[in-house]
C-alpha positions, -999 to +999 in steps of 0.1 A: +133-170+074+159-142+074+169-109+090+166-080+066+177-044+066+169-016+042+197+010+042+175+039+029+140+050+022+124+026-004+091+022-022+079-010-037+046-016-057+032-049-069+001-043-089-019-069-109+006-093-124+014-129-133+034-140-103+069-155-107+072-191-097+091-183-065+063-161-051+032-178-063+027-195-030+043-171-006+032-150+024+056-129+044+053-121+081+076-091+088+085-084+124+097-048+125+126-042+148+135-007+138+123+019+112+090+031+099+069+028+068+035+018+053+020-013+037-012-013+016-031-045+005-067-056+000-079-020+006-062-018+040-033+003+052-010-004+081+016+019+096+049+000+101+066+008+134+091-008+156+078-036+178+050-046+155+044-071+127+024-073+095+015-101+070+020-096+032+007-118+004+031-115-025+006-131-050-018-102-046-014-065-054+003-045-027+023-013-021+052-011+004+069+021+014+098+022+038+104+057+051+137+051+070+164+026+077+148-007+085+156-038+104+131-067+101+128-104+110+110-119+079+093-153+079+085-167+044+055-191+046+040-212+017+003-204+010-006-240+015+003-236+052-020-206+057-054-210+041-089-195+046-107-162+047-094-153+081-058-155+068-067-135+037-083-108+059-051-106+080-029-089+053-019-053+059-031-053+095-008-042+123-001-069+150+013-055+182+045-072+193+030-075+228+005-101+216+013-132+236+013-156+206+036-132+187+060-130+216+062-168+216+067-169+178+094-143+179+113-162+205+111-194+184+123-176+153+151-158+171+163-191+185+163-207+151+182-177+136+208-180+164+212-217+168+198-233+136+176-264+136+188-294+155+192-324+133+160-341+123+137-313+137+133-291+107+098-304+097+086-303+133+098-267+138+082-257+105+049-272+116+052-254+150+059-221+134+031-224+109+006-234+137+017-204+159+013-180+130-021-194+121-032-191+157-018-156+159-036-144+128-069-159+138-067-144+173-058-110+158-087-110+133-113-123+157-101-099+184-104-069+161-135-078+142-143-050+117-113-025+121-121+010+131-119+038+105-084+051+099-075+086+113-047+111+110-016+103+090-028+067+083-060+080+067-042+106+046-018+079+033-046+055+026-067+081+008-038+093-013-029+057-023-066+051-031-067+082-054-035+071-073-050+037-080-085+049-090-078+084-105-090+073-140-124+065-127-147+094-136-170+086-107-142+090-082-148+122-061-144+133-025-176+116-014-165+083-029-131+085-013-145+092+021-170+064+018-143+039+008-125+047+040-155+047+063-154+084+072-175+115+064-165+139+037-161+167+063-138+145+084-116+137+053-114+173+044-104+183+079-075+157+079-062+171+045-066+207+058-041+199+086-015+196+058-026+226+039-043+205+012-077+192+003-088+159-011-103+175-042-071+195-049-049+164-044-071+143-067-071+170-094-033+173-091-029+136-096-052+136-127-034+166-142+000+150-136-011+119-154-027+140-182+006+158-186+025+125-189+001+113-216+003+146-235+041+142-236+044+105-241+014+096-263-004+109-294-039+107-279-062+136-284-067+161-257-103+149-253-093+113-250-067+122-224-092+143-204-117+115-202-089+089-197-077+105-165-111+109-150-124+143-161-161+143-171-157+169-198-129+185-218-137+221-208-133+214-171-100+196-179-087+225-200-096+251-173-079+231-146-048+226-168-046+263-176-049+273-139-019+250-131+003+255-161-009+290-174-014+275-209-038+251-225-030+214-229-026+218-267-002+247-262+017+228-236+021+198-259+032+220-288+058+236-266+071+202-255+073+191-292+092+222-303+116+219-273+126+184-284+139+157-261+153+167-227 
């Protein structure tokens, strides 16, 4: 357990990987004291705010973005202490700090931070903390059941993250994105319109940016790149690329080659 601060905005991604030995069996409960951010895991997105808590499983893919200066109370818990589907379903869900069990848990943790563990009580305190956390997560999951669809800023963040992760899927379109988040296509488009964007435009921009990176960094053919970033045909890719960059992908690659390294 520790108190942690992040001095500036930070972004952390942990995609599919072979976990290091120190984190194979670890879950983190973060109690957010100050600051804001986002956490994504298991297809869920939670907005991090002061006076709330979230659970993160470091052995599974996740994305964490801290938008501002952070102050957190972080509890590191071995996986063997927290088992079962209910616990797995608790990651990346926001837990209100007013939840009675979380209030008790926070008081216990704060007391340990300030006064330490009395001699001979470490194991007992560890069991107490683990039991409180298990009870909290079960209450939280049972109380919420199936979470309601995201809305507003949370939906936008979740949809953008989903697009980044799945942009190479040729079947990914606006309908699929809306369905994955439990909302209608029209509702998703309205949320993006509030920011002067659209889901289709945002997805196309992500695919073109990835295509641009591959044109510059690889020797793959234009056709392979087009299909590799999710376009269903080369002509559609070329037209979209030309609208954005005013030249074709081949011309852009040739210009980059002639310009040399930057």
